[in-house]
C-alpha positions, 0 to 999 in steps of 0.5 A, a space after each residue: 965294957 958291958 956286954 950280953 951274957 949267954 945262958 943255958 941253951 941259946 939264951 942271950 940277954 944284956 943286963 944294964 944298970 938302970 940310971 938312977 932317978 928315972 921313971 919306968 917309961 924313961 928306963 924303957 926309952 933308955 933301953 930302946 936307945 941302947 938297942 938303936 946304938 947296938 944296931 947302928 954299930 952292928 950295921 957299921 961292922 963294929 962289935 961291942 968293944 968298937 972293933 971290926 967284926 971278923 971277916 966273912 969266910 971265903 965259902 960264905 962270900 962265894 955262896 949263893 945266899 951271899 950273892 942273892 942278898 947283895 951283901 958287901 964286905 962289911 960284916 953287919 950280921 944282917 941277911 934279912 934283918 930279922 935278928 936285929 929287929 927282934 931286939 927288945 927291952 925285955 924287963 925294967 926293974 928298979 936296978 936294971 934294964 934287960 935287953 933280949 930277943 922277942 923270938 927264940 929263933 932270932 935269939 938262937 941266931 944271935 947266940 951263935 954269932 955271940 959265942 961263935 957257935 951256930 950250925 956246926 959251931 962254924 961261926 967266928 965270935 962276933 959279940 955285937 950285943 953291948 956297948 962301951 961303958 963310957 957310951 952307956 954312961 953318956 946315954 944314961 946321963 942324958 936321961 938323968 939330966 932330963 929329969 922329967 916326971 911321968 906326966 912331963 914325959 907323956 907330954 914330951 912324947 905327944 909333942 914329938 909324935 905330933 911333930 913326926 906326924 906333921 913332917 910326914 904329912 908335909 912330905 906326903 903332900 909335897 910328894 903327891 904334888 911332885 908326883 901328880 902335879 898341883 891340881 889347884 883343887 
């Protein structure tokens, strides 16, 4: 199991071994994919071990904030989405990829959830930042198998961006026709 570690103050970082033989850009993408996976698990109400988060307290479920946010019973650590949006790849070295937060405010929130702290120390421990070792290895192998040079990665990125743009162009063209009708012009 690979989980984040909390440090002095409200510091919370997740340090993951960098897959061997990949470029810095591929290591960045590896880190971003780990972040996507963490966010996906968190949205599903799962911690770094794949277990369900501790349930919301009755007082929180009955609060005006909870009701205003339209929250359901799945604990997903998401009120406005700011905390999870602040997750970024902080650093890539030859040995590790470090994931953390680009906002000290959001990092403090995350630290409270991760350690069970929070305002008044009243949060249950919800260790969301991390993944099972097997899953990290699967993702790492994907990047090692690609074995692309930095130049090939750049071309691959350009092709992917072009494909995304074509999809968006097609979507908006169809949306406009469906919305406004075919003007034949």
